[in-house]
VEXTI-709283 format. One record per residue: x, y, z of N, C-alpha, C in turn; residue in one letter. Coordinates in nm, 2 decimals. Example, Ala and Ser with C-alpha at 12.3 -4.5 7.8 and 13.67 -1.06 7.14 Angstrom:
<fipas>
<fipa><n_x>1.32</n_x><n_y>-0.57</n_y><n_z>0.78</n_z><ca_x>1.23</ca_x><ca_y>-0.45</ca_y><ca_z>0.78</ca_z><c_x>1.32</c_x><c_y>-0.33</c_y><c_z>0.78</c_z><residu>A</residu></fipa>
<fipa><n_x>1.28</n_x><n_y>-0.22</n_y><n_z>0.71</n_z><ca_x>1.37</ca_x><ca_y>-0.11</ca_y><ca_z>0.71</ca_z><c_x>1.29</c_x><c_y>0.00</c_y><c_z>0.79</c_z><residu>S</residu></fipa>
</fipas>
This chain:
<fipas>
<fipa><n_x>2.03</n_x><n_y>1.13</n_y><n_z>-1.09</n_z><ca_x>1.90</ca_x><ca_y>1.12</ca_y><ca_z>-1.04</ca_z><c_x>1.86</c_x><c_y>0.96</c_y><c_z>-1.01</c_z><residu>M</residu></fipa>
<fipa><n_x>1.75</n_x><n_y>0.95</n_y><n_z>-1.01</n_z><ca_x>1.72</ca_x><ca_y>0.82</ca_y><ca_z>-0.93</ca_z><c_x>1.63</c_x><c_y>0.80</c_y><c_z>-1.10</c_z><residu>N</residu></fipa>
<fipa><n_x>1.50</n_x><n_y>0.69</n_y><n_z>-1.06</n_z><ca_x>1.44</ca_x><ca_y>0.68</ca_y><ca_z>-1.19</ca_z><c_x>1.31</c_x><c_y>0.55</c_y><c_z>-1.11</c_z><residu>E</residu></fipa>
<fipa><n_x>1.16</n_x><n_y>0.59</n_y><n_z>-1.18</n_z><ca_x>1.07</ca_x><ca_y>0.55</ca_y><ca_z>-1.16</ca_z><c_x>1.02</c_x><c_y>0.46</c_y><c_z>-1.27</c_z><residu>F</residu></fipa>
<fipa><n_x>0.95</n_x><n_y>0.32</n_y><n_z>-1.28</n_z><ca_x>0.92</ca_x><ca_y>0.25</ca_y><ca_z>-1.43</ca_z><c_x>0.77</c_x><c_y>0.20</c_y><c_z>-1.33</c_z><residu>R</residu></fipa>
<fipa><n_x>0.65</n_x><n_y>0.26</n_y><n_z>-1.40</n_z><ca_x>0.54</ca_x><ca_y>0.22</ca_y><ca_z>-1.37</ca_z><c_x>0.47</c_x><c_y>0.08</c_y><c_z>-1.39</c_z><residu>Q</residu></fipa>
<fipa><n_x>0.45</n_x><n_y>0.00</n_y><n_z>-1.34</n_z><ca_x>0.44</ca_x><ca_y>-0.15</ca_y><ca_z>-1.34</ca_z><c_x>0.27</c_x><c_y>-0.12</c_y><c_z>-1.37</c_z><residu>H</residu></fipa>
<fipa><n_x>0.33</n_x><n_y>-0.24</n_y><n_z>-1.52</n_z><ca_x>0.18</ca_x><ca_y>-0.27</ca_y><ca_z>-1.60</ca_z><c_x>0.16</c_x><c_y>-0.44</c_y><c_z>-1.61</c_z><residu>I</residu></fipa>
<fipa><n_x>0.05</n_x><n_y>-0.48</n_y><n_z>-1.55</n_z><ca_x>0.07</ca_x><ca_y>-0.63</ca_y><ca_z>-1.55</ca_z><c_x>0.07</c_x><c_y>-0.64</c_y><c_z>-1.70</c_z><residu>P</residu></fipa>
<fipa><n_x>0.05</n_x><n_y>-0.80</n_y><n_z>-1.73</n_z><ca_x>0.12</ca_x><ca_y>-0.81</ca_y><ca_z>-1.77</ca_z><c_x>-0.01</c_x><c_y>-0.86</c_y><c_z>-1.91</c_z><residu>G</residu></fipa>
<fipa><n_x>-0.14</n_x><n_y>-0.91</n_y><n_z>-1.83</n_z><ca_x>-0.28</ca_x><ca_y>-0.86</ca_y><ca_z>-1.92</ca_z><c_x>-0.33</c_x><c_y>-0.76</c_y><c_z>-1.99</c_z><residu>Y</residu></fipa>
<fipa><n_x>-0.21</n_x><n_y>-0.67</n_y><n_z>-1.95</n_z><ca_x>-0.31</ca_x><ca_y>-0.49</ca_y><ca_z>-2.02</ca_z><c_x>-0.19</c_x><c_y>-0.46</c_y><c_z>-2.16</c_z><residu>F</residu></fipa>
<fipa><n_x>-0.23</n_x><n_y>-0.45</n_y><n_z>-2.25</n_z><ca_x>-0.20</ca_x><ca_y>-0.44</ca_y><ca_z>-2.37</ca_z><c_x>-0.13</c_x><c_y>-0.28</c_y><c_z>-2.39</c_z><residu>D</residu></fipa>
<fipa><n_x>-0.01</n_x><n_y>-0.31</n_y><n_z>-2.34</n_z><ca_x>0.08</ca_x><ca_y>-0.17</ca_y><ca_z>-2.33</ca_z><c_x>0.21</c_x><c_y>-0.17</c_y><c_z>-2.41</c_z><residu>V</residu></fipa>
<fipa><n_x>0.20</n_x><n_y>-0.07</n_y><n_z>-2.42</n_z><ca_x>0.34</ca_x><ca_y>-0.10</ca_y><ca_z>-2.56</ca_z><c_x>0.45</c_x><c_y>-0.01</c_y><c_z>-2.43</c_z><residu>E</residu></fipa>
<fipa><n_x>0.49</n_x><n_y>0.06</n_y><n_z>-2.35</n_z><ca_x>0.56</ca_x><ca_y>0.11</ca_y><ca_z>-2.25</ca_z><c_x>0.49</c_x><c_y>0.17</c_y><c_z>-2.14</c_z><residu>Q</residu></fipa>
<fipa><n_x>0.55</n_x><n_y>0.11</n_y><n_z>-2.06</n_z><ca_x>0.49</ca_x><ca_y>0.17</ca_y><ca_z>-1.87</ca_z><c_x>0.57</c_x><c_y>0.37</c_y><c_z>-1.93</c_z><residu>P</residu></fipa>
<fipa><n_x>0.50</n_x><n_y>0.40</n_y><n_z>-1.83</n_z><ca_x>0.55</ca_x><ca_y>0.54</ca_y><ca_z>-1.78</ca_z><c_x>0.67</c_x><c_y>0.53</c_y><c_z>-1.70</c_z><residu>D</residu></fipa>
<fipa><n_x>0.75</n_x><n_y>0.63</n_y><n_z>-1.76</n_z><ca_x>0.89</ca_x><ca_y>0.63</ca_y><ca_z>-1.65</ca_z><c_x>0.89</c_x><c_y>0.81</c_y><c_z>-1.70</c_z><residu>F</residu></fipa>
<fipa><n_x>1.01</n_x><n_y>0.81</n_y><n_z>-1.51</n_z><ca_x>1.02</ca_x><ca_y>0.92</ca_y><ca_z>-1.47</ca_z><c_x>1.16</c_x><c_y>0.93</c_y><c_z>-1.41</c_z><residu>A</residu></fipa>
<fipa><n_x>1.22</n_x><n_y>1.07</n_y><n_z>-1.42</n_z><ca_x>1.31</ca_x><ca_y>1.06</ca_y><ca_z>-1.35</ca_z><c_x>1.31</c_x><c_y>1.12</c_y><c_z>-1.20</c_z><residu>E</residu></fipa>
<fipa><n_x>1.38</n_x><n_y>1.16</n_y><n_z>-1.09</n_z><ca_x>1.30</ca_x><ca_y>1.24</ca_y><ca_z>-1.00</ca_z><c_x>1.44</c_x><c_y>1.24</c_y><c_z>-0.89</c_z><residu>F</residu></fipa>
<fipa><n_x>1.43</n_x><n_y>1.34</n_y><n_z>-0.78</n_z><ca_x>1.59</ca_x><ca_y>1.36</ca_y><ca_z>-0.77</ca_z><c_x>1.53</c_x><c_y>1.28</c_y><c_z>-0.56</c_z><residu>K</residu></fipa>
<fipa><n_x>1.47</n_x><n_y>1.29</n_y><n_z>-0.56</n_z><ca_x>1.45</ca_x><ca_y>1.26</ca_y><ca_z>-0.42</ca_z><c_x>1.27</c_x><c_y>1.24</c_y><c_z>-0.35</c_z><residu>D</residu></fipa>
<fipa><n_x>1.22</n_x><n_y>1.14</n_y><n_z>-0.30</n_z><ca_x>1.15</ca_x><ca_y>1.06</ca_y><ca_z>-0.21</ca_z><c_x>0.99</c_x><c_y>1.17</c_y><c_z>-0.19</c_z><residu>T</residu></fipa>
<fipa><n_x>1.00</n_x><n_y>1.32</n_y><n_z>-0.18</n_z><ca_x>0.90</ca_x><ca_y>1.42</ca_y><ca_z>-0.19</ca_z><c_x>0.86</c_x><c_y>1.41</c_y><c_z>-0.40</c_z><residu>K</residu></fipa>
<fipa><n_x>1.01</n_x><n_y>1.44</n_y><n_z>-0.45</n_z><ca_x>0.97</ca_x><ca_y>1.47</ca_y><ca_z>-0.60</ca_z><c_x>0.91</c_x><c_y>1.30</c_y><c_z>-0.68</c_z><residu>E</residu></fipa>
<fipa><n_x>0.97</n_x><n_y>1.23</n_y><n_z>-0.62</n_z><ca_x>0.89</ca_x><ca_y>1.11</ca_y><ca_z>-0.61</ca_z><c_x>0.73</c_x><c_y>1.09</c_y><c_z>-0.62</c_z><residu>L</residu></fipa>
<fipa><n_x>0.68</n_x><n_y>1.07</n_y><n_z>-0.48</n_z><ca_x>0.51</ca_x><ca_y>1.10</ca_y><ca_z>-0.47</ca_z><c_x>0.42</c_x><c_y>1.23</c_y><c_z>-0.57</c_z><residu>L</residu></fipa>
<fipa><n_x>0.48</n_x><n_y>1.32</n_y><n_z>-0.60</n_z><ca_x>0.43</ca_x><ca_y>1.43</ca_y><ca_z>-0.70</ca_z><c_x>0.44</c_x><c_y>1.34</c_y><c_z>-0.78</c_z><residu>N</residu></fipa>
<fipa><n_x>0.51</n_x><n_y>1.30</n_y><n_z>-0.86</n_z><ca_x>0.50</ca_x><ca_y>1.28</ca_y><ca_z>-1.00</ca_z><c_x>0.32</c_x><c_y>1.21</c_y><c_z>-1.08</c_z><residu>L</residu></fipa>
<fipa><n_x>0.28</n_x><n_y>1.31</n_y><n_z>-1.11</n_z><ca_x>0.11</ca_x><ca_y>1.20</ca_y><ca_z>-1.16</ca_z><c_x>0.09</c_x><c_y>1.07</c_y><c_z>-1.12</c_z><residu>D</residu></fipa>
<fipa><n_x>0.16</n_x><n_y>1.00</n_y><n_z>-1.25</n_z><ca_x>0.16</ca_x><ca_y>0.89</ca_y><ca_z>-1.22</ca_z><c_x>0.15</c_x><c_y>0.81</c_y><c_z>-1.03</c_z><residu>I</residu></fipa>
<fipa><n_x>0.21</n_x><n_y>0.85</n_y><n_z>-0.98</n_z><ca_x>0.22</ca_x><ca_y>0.79</ca_y><ca_z>-0.85</ca_z><c_x>0.09</c_x><c_y>0.89</c_y><c_z>-0.77</c_z><residu>V</residu></fipa>
<fipa><n_x>0.07</n_x><n_y>1.00</n_y><n_z>-0.82</n_z><ca_x>-0.04</ca_x><ca_y>1.04</ca_y><ca_z>-0.73</ca_z><c_x>-0.20</c_x><c_y>1.05</c_y><c_z>-0.77</c_z><residu>K</residu></fipa>
<fipa><n_x>-0.16</n_x><n_y>0.89</n_y><n_z>-0.89</n_z><ca_x>-0.31</ca_x><ca_y>0.90</ca_y><ca_z>-0.86</ca_z><c_x>-0.38</c_x><c_y>0.80</c_y><c_z>-0.85</c_z><residu>K</residu></fipa>
<fipa><n_x>-0.29</n_x><n_y>0.72</n_y><n_z>-0.76</n_z><ca_x>-0.31</ca_x><ca_y>0.60</ca_y><ca_z>-0.66</ca_z><c_x>-0.37</c_x><c_y>0.64</c_y><c_z>-0.48</c_z><residu>Y</residu></fipa>
<fipa><n_x>-0.33</n_x><n_y>0.79</n_y><n_z>-0.53</n_z><ca_x>-0.43</ca_x><ca_y>0.83</ca_y><ca_z>-0.32</ca_z><c_x>-0.52</c_x><c_y>0.88</c_y><c_z>-0.38</c_z><residu>I</residu></fipa>
<fipa><n_x>-0.63</n_x><n_y>0.77</n_y><n_z>-0.33</n_z><ca_x>-0.80</ca_x><ca_y>0.74</ca_y><ca_z>-0.34</ca_z><c_x>-0.85</c_x><c_y>0.77</c_y><c_z>-0.21</c_z><residu>G</residu></fipa>
<fipa><n_x>-1.00</n_x><n_y>0.74</n_y><n_z>-0.22</n_z><ca_x>-1.01</ca_x><ca_y>0.76</ca_y><ca_z>-0.07</ca_z><c_x>-0.98</c_x><c_y>0.65</c_y><c_z>0.03</c_z><residu>E</residu></fipa>
<fipa><n_x>-0.99</n_x><n_y>0.56</n_y><n_z>0.04</n_z><ca_x>-0.96</ca_x><ca_y>0.43</ca_y><ca_z>0.04</ca_z><c_x>-0.79</c_x><c_y>0.49</c_y><c_z>0.11</c_z><residu>N</residu></fipa>
<fipa><n_x>-0.66</n_x><n_y>0.56</n_y><n_z>0.08</n_z><ca_x>-0.54</ca_x><ca_y>0.60</ca_y><ca_z>0.07</ca_z><c_x>-0.48</c_x><c_y>0.50</c_y><c_z>0.22</c_z><residu>F</residu></fipa>
<fipa><n_x>-0.38</n_x><n_y>0.46</n_y><n_z>0.27</n_z><ca_x>-0.32</ca_x><ca_y>0.49</ca_y><ca_z>0.34</ca_z><c_x>-0.17</c_x><c_y>0.56</c_y><c_z>0.36</c_z><residu>S</residu></fipa>
<fipa><n_x>-0.08</n_x><n_y>0.51</n_y><n_z>0.26</n_z><ca_x>-0.02</ca_x><ca_y>0.53</ca_y><ca_z>0.23</ca_z><c_x>0.06</c_x><c_y>0.47</c_y><c_z>0.21</c_z><residu>H</residu></fipa>
<fipa><n_x>0.17</n_x><n_y>0.47</n_y><n_z>0.11</n_z><ca_x>0.33</ca_x><ca_y>0.46</ca_y><ca_z>0.02</ca_z><c_x>0.40</c_x><c_y>0.33</c_y><c_z>0.11</c_z><residu>F</residu></fipa>
<fipa><n_x>0.47</n_x><n_y>0.26</n_y><n_z>0.08</n_z><ca_x>0.60</ca_x><ca_y>0.18</ca_y><ca_z>0.13</ca_z><c_x>0.64</c_x><c_y>0.14</c_y><c_z>0.04</c_z><residu>A</residu></fipa>
<fipa><n_x>0.79</n_x><n_y>0.11</n_y><n_z>0.06</n_z><ca_x>0.86</ca_x><ca_y>0.05</ca_y><ca_z>-0.03</ca_z><c_x>0.91</c_x><c_y>-0.09</c_y><c_z>0.00</c_z><residu>M</residu></fipa>
<fipa><n_x>0.89</n_x><n_y>-0.18</n_y><n_z>-0.10</n_z><ca_x>0.90</ca_x><ca_y>-0.35</ca_y><ca_z>-0.06</ca_z><c_x>1.05</c_x><c_y>-0.39</c_y><c_z>-0.15</c_z><residu>S</residu></fipa>
<fipa><n_x>1.11</n_x><n_y>-0.37</n_y><n_z>-0.14</n_z><ca_x>1.31</ca_x><ca_y>-0.42</ca_y><ca_z>-0.20</ca_z><c_x>1.24</c_x><c_y>-0.31</c_y><c_z>-0.30</c_z><residu>G</residu></fipa>
<fipa><n_x>1.29</n_x><n_y>-0.33</n_y><n_z>-0.45</n_z><ca_x>1.31</ca_x><ca_y>-0.19</ca_y><ca_z>-0.52</ca_z><c_x>1.15</c_x><c_y>-0.15</c_y><c_z>-0.55</c_z><residu>N</residu></fipa>
<fipa><n_x>1.02</n_x><n_y>-0.20</n_y><n_z>-0.48</n_z><ca_x>0.93</ca_x><ca_y>-0.16</ca_y><ca_z>-0.60</ca_z><c_x>0.83</c_x><c_y>-0.03</c_y><c_z>-0.52</c_z><residu>Y</residu></fipa>
<fipa><n_x>0.74</n_x><n_y>0.06</n_y><n_z>-0.54</n_z><ca_x>0.69</ca_x><ca_y>0.13</ca_y><ca_z>-0.44</ca_z><c_x>0.56</c_x><c_y>0.07</c_y><c_z>-0.42</c_z><residu>L</residu></fipa>
<fipa><n_x>0.49</n_x><n_y>0.04</n_y><n_z>-0.34</n_z><ca_x>0.37</ca_x><ca_y>-0.03</ca_y><ca_z>-0.29</ca_z><c_x>0.24</c_x><c_y>0.13</c_y><c_z>-0.26</c_z><residu>M</residu></fipa>
<fipa><n_x>0.17</n_x><n_y>0.13</n_y><n_z>-0.34</n_z><ca_x>0.06</ca_x><ca_y>0.18</ca_y><ca_z>-0.21</ca_z><c_x>-0.05</c_x><c_y>0.11</c_y><c_z>-0.18</c_z><residu>V</residu></fipa>
<fipa><n_x>-0.06</n_x><n_y>0.16</n_y><n_z>-0.04</n_z><ca_x>-0.14</ca_x><ca_y>0.08</ca_y><ca_z>0.05</ca_z><c_x>-0.28</c_x><c_y>0.12</c_y><c_z>0.10</c_z><residu>V</residu></fipa>
<fipa><n_x>-0.37</n_x><n_y>0.10</n_y><n_z>0.11</n_z><ca_x>-0.51</ca_x><ca_y>0.09</ca_y><ca_z>0.15</ca_z><c_x>-0.58</c_x><c_y>0.06</c_y><c_z>0.22</c_z><residu>S</residu></fipa>
<fipa><n_x>-0.71</n_x><n_y>0.11</n_y><n_z>0.31</n_z><ca_x>-0.78</ca_x><ca_y>0.03</ca_y><ca_z>0.37</ca_z><c_x>-0.69</c_x><c_y>0.03</c_y><c_z>0.50</c_z><residu>D</residu></fipa>
<fipa><n_x>-0.64</n_x><n_y>0.06</n_y><n_z>0.57</n_z><ca_x>-0.52</ca_x><ca_y>0.05</ca_y><ca_z>0.65</ca_z><c_x>-0.44</c_x><c_y>-0.06</c_y><c_z>0.64</c_z><residu>G</residu></fipa>
<fipa><n_x>-0.40</n_x><n_y>-0.16</n_y><n_z>0.54</n_z><ca_x>-0.28</ca_x><ca_y>-0.25</ca_y><ca_z>0.54</ca_z><c_x>-0.38</c_x><c_y>-0.28</c_y><c_z>0.43</c_z><residu>G</residu></fipa>
<fipa><n_x>-0.50</n_x><n_y>-0.38</n_y><n_z>0.43</n_z><ca_x>-0.53</ca_x><ca_y>-0.50</ca_y><ca_z>0.41</ca_z><c_x>-0.52</c_x><c_y>-0.44</c_y><c_z>0.22</c_z><residu>S</residu></fipa>
<fipa><n_x>-0.53</n_x><n_y>-0.37</n_y><n_z>0.16</n_z><ca_x>-0.52</ca_x><ca_y>-0.38</ca_y><ca_z>0.08</ca_z><c_x>-0.45</c_x><c_y>-0.36</c_y><c_z>0.01</c_z><residu>H</residu></fipa>
<fipa><n_x>-0.32</n_x><n_y>-0.33</n_y><n_z>-0.10</n_z><ca_x>-0.21</ca_x><ca_y>-0.28</ca_y><ca_z>-0.19</ca_z><c_x>-0.16</c_x><c_y>-0.31</c_y><c_z>-0.30</c_z><residu>W</residu></fipa>
<fipa><n_x>-0.06</n_x><n_y>-0.25</n_y><n_z>-0.35</n_z><ca_x>-0.05</ca_x><ca_y>-0.28</ca_y><ca_z>-0.52</ca_z><c_x>0.08</c_x><c_y>-0.24</c_y><c_z>-0.58</c_z><residu>W</residu></fipa>
<fipa><n_x>0.15</n_x><n_y>-0.28</n_y><n_z>-0.68</n_z><ca_x>0.29</ca_x><ca_y>-0.25</ca_y><ca_z>-0.70</ca_z><c_x>0.26</c_x><c_y>-0.11</c_y><c_z>-0.79</c_z><residu>V</residu></fipa>
<fipa><n_x>0.30</n_x><n_y>-0.01</n_y><n_z>-0.74</n_z><ca_x>0.25</ca_x><ca_y>0.11</ca_y><ca_z>-0.87</ca_z><c_x>0.41</c_x><c_y>0.09</c_y><c_z>-0.97</c_z><residu>V</residu></fipa>
<fipa><n_x>0.55</n_x><n_y>0.06</n_y><n_z>-0.93</n_z><ca_x>0.63</ca_x><ca_y>0.07</ca_y><ca_z>-0.98</ca_z><c_x>0.73</c_x><c_y>0.03</c_y><c_z>-0.92</c_z><residu>G</residu></fipa>
<fipa><n_x>0.86</n_x><n_y>0.01</n_y><n_z>-1.04</n_z><ca_x>1.02</ca_x><ca_y>-0.03</ca_y><ca_z>-0.93</ca_z><c_x>1.07</c_x><c_y>0.11</c_y><c_z>-0.96</c_z><residu>S</residu></fipa>
<fipa><n_x>1.19</n_x><n_y>0.13</n_y><n_z>-0.83</n_z><ca_x>1.25</ca_x><ca_y>0.26</ca_y><ca_z>-0.86</ca_z><c_x>1.41</c_x><c_y>0.19</c_y><c_z>-0.88</c_z><residu>I</residu></fipa>
<fipa><n_x>1.48</n_x><n_y>0.27</n_y><n_z>-0.93</n_z><ca_x>1.59</ca_x><ca_y>0.18</ca_y><ca_z>-1.02</ca_z><c_x>1.72</c_x><c_y>0.17</c_y><c_z>-0.85</c_z><residu>K</residu></fipa>
<fipa><n_x>1.69</n_x><n_y>0.31</n_y><n_z>-0.77</n_z><ca_x>1.77</ca_x><ca_y>0.29</ca_y><ca_z>-0.65</ca_z><c_x>1.70</c_x><c_y>0.34</c_y><c_z>-0.52</c_z><residu>N</residu></fipa>
<fipa><n_x>1.63</n_x><n_y>0.22</n_y><n_z>-0.52</n_z><ca_x>1.54</ca_x><ca_y>0.21</ca_y><ca_z>-0.37</ca_z><c_x>1.63</c_x><c_y>0.29</c_y><c_z>-0.26</c_z><residu>P</residu></fipa>
<fipa><n_x>1.81</n_x><n_y>0.27</n_y><n_z>-0.17</n_z><ca_x>1.81</ca_x><ca_y>0.20</ca_y><ca_z>-0.11</ca_z><c_x>1.80</c_x><c_y>0.45</c_y><c_z>-0.09</c_z><residu>E</residu></fipa>
<fipa><n_x>1.80</n_x><n_y>0.49</n_y><n_z>-0.21</n_z><ca_x>1.72</ca_x><ca_y>0.67</ca_y><ca_z>-0.17</ca_z><c_x>1.62</c_x><c_y>0.68</c_y><c_z>-0.14</c_z><residu>E</residu></fipa>
<fipa><n_x>1.55</n_x><n_y>0.62</n_y><n_z>-0.13</n_z><ca_x>1.40</ca_x><ca_y>0.66</ca_y><ca_z>-0.07</ca_z><c_x>1.34</c_x><c_y>0.65</c_y><c_z>0.09</c_z><residu>I</residu></fipa>
<fipa><n_x>1.34</n_x><n_y>0.80</n_y><n_z>0.13</n_z><ca_x>1.28</ca_x><ca_y>0.76</ca_y><ca_z>0.23</ca_z><c_x>1.13</c_x><c_y>0.72</c_y><c_z>0.26</c_z><residu>D</residu></fipa>
<fipa><n_x>1.13</n_x><n_y>0.56</n_y><n_z>0.25</n_z><ca_x>0.97</ca_x><ca_y>0.56</ca_y><ca_z>0.30</ca_z><c_x>0.97</c_x><c_y>0.43</c_y><c_z>0.39</c_z><residu>L</residu></fipa>
<fipa><n_x>0.86</n_x><n_y>0.36</n_y><n_z>0.45</n_z><ca_x>0.85</ca_x><ca_y>0.25</ca_y><ca_z>0.56</ca_z><c_x>0.87</c_x><c_y>0.12</c_y><c_z>0.45</c_z><residu>P</residu></fipa>
<fipa><n_x>0.91</n_x><n_y>0.03</n_y><n_z>0.46</n_z><ca_x>0.86</ca_x><ca_y>-0.12</ca_y><ca_z>0.46</ca_z><c_x>0.75</c_x><c_y>-0.15</c_y><c_z>0.44</c_z><residu>Q</residu></fipa>
<fipa><n_x>0.73</n_x><n_y>-0.17</n_y><n_z>0.35</n_z><ca_x>0.59</ca_x><ca_y>-0.27</ca_y><ca_z>0.33</ca_z><c_x>0.61</c_x><c_y>-0.40</c_y><c_z>0.42</c_z><residu>W</residu></fipa>
<fipa><n_x>0.48</n_x><n_y>-0.42</n_y><n_z>0.53</n_z><ca_x>0.47</ca_x><ca_y>-0.58</ca_y><ca_z>0.51</ca_z><c_x>0.35</c_x><c_y>-0.60</c_y><c_z>0.61</c_z><residu>K</residu></fipa>
<fipa><n_x>0.32</n_x><n_y>-0.72</n_y><n_z>0.45</n_z><ca_x>0.16</ca_x><ca_y>-0.72</ca_y><ca_z>0.46</ca_z><c_x>0.07</c_x><c_y>-0.74</c_y><c_z>0.59</c_z><residu>P</residu></fipa>
<fipa><n_x>-0.02</n_x><n_y>-0.73</n_y><n_z>0.61</n_z><ca_x>-0.09</ca_x><ca_y>-0.74</ca_y><ca_z>0.71</ca_z><c_x>-0.11</c_x><c_y>-0.93</c_y><c_z>0.72</c_z><residu>I</residu></fipa>
<fipa><n_x>-0.13</n_x><n_y>-0.97</n_y><n_z>0.88</n_z><ca_x>-0.12</ca_x><ca_y>-1.15</ca_y><ca_z>0.86</ca_z><c_x>-0.31</c_x><c_y>-1.12</c_y><c_z>0.85</c_z><residu>A</residu></fipa>
<fipa><n_x>-0.35</n_x><n_y>-1.31</n_y><n_z>0.79</n_z><ca_x>-0.47</ca_x><ca_y>-1.24</ca_y><ca_z>0.82</ca_z><c_x>-0.51</c_x><c_y>-1.29</c_y><c_z>0.91</c_z><residu>E</residu></fipa>
<fipa><n_x>-0.65</n_x><n_y>-1.30</n_y><n_z>0.97</n_z><ca_x>-0.67</ca_x><ca_y>-1.35</ca_y><ca_z>1.07</ca_z><c_x>-0.65</c_x><c_y>-1.46</c_y><c_z>1.11</c_z><residu>E</residu></fipa>
<fipa><n_x>-0.59</n_x><n_y>-1.50</n_y><n_z>1.24</n_z><ca_x>-0.54</ca_x><ca_y>-1.66</ca_y><ca_z>1.29</ca_z><c_x>-0.44</c_x><c_y>-1.70</c_y><c_z>1.19</c_z><residu>G</residu></fipa>
<fipa><n_x>-0.32</n_x><n_y>-1.60</n_y><n_z>1.15</n_z><ca_x>-0.19</ca_x><ca_y>-1.67</ca_y><ca_z>1.05</ca_z><c_x>-0.09</c_x><c_y>-1.57</c_y><c_z>1.13</c_z><residu>Q</residu></fipa>
<fipa><n_x>-0.01</n_x><n_y>-1.64</n_y><n_z>1.16</n_z><ca_x>0.09</ca_x><ca_y>-1.57</ca_y><ca_z>1.21</ca_z><c_x>0.19</c_x><c_y>-1.48</c_y><c_z>1.05</c_z><residu>E</residu></fipa>
<fipa><n_x>0.24</n_x><n_y>-1.43</n_y><n_z>1.09</n_z><ca_x>0.32</ca_x><ca_y>-1.31</ca_y><ca_z>1.01</ca_z><c_x>0.48</c_x><c_y>-1.31</c_y><c_z>0.96</c_z><residu>Q</residu></fipa>
</fipas>
């Protein structure tokens, strides 16, 4: 089993982030804590190292959803930021 641990920014006063075990990418994306990030401007989920990212507005906004214990087992694209206009990536 793989493990997901929700990312909580340090400025939130939360005792423990959500934690869940899952067996594959499909099960990860069906976790309630992950599904809550699917909103009106949702584009896709992606991986950045061992972090699960949610990408919205066609790639112009992104957030860390949480960390994955064994990211090599996750079948999602690698997250790449969109370069600002006039900047190289």
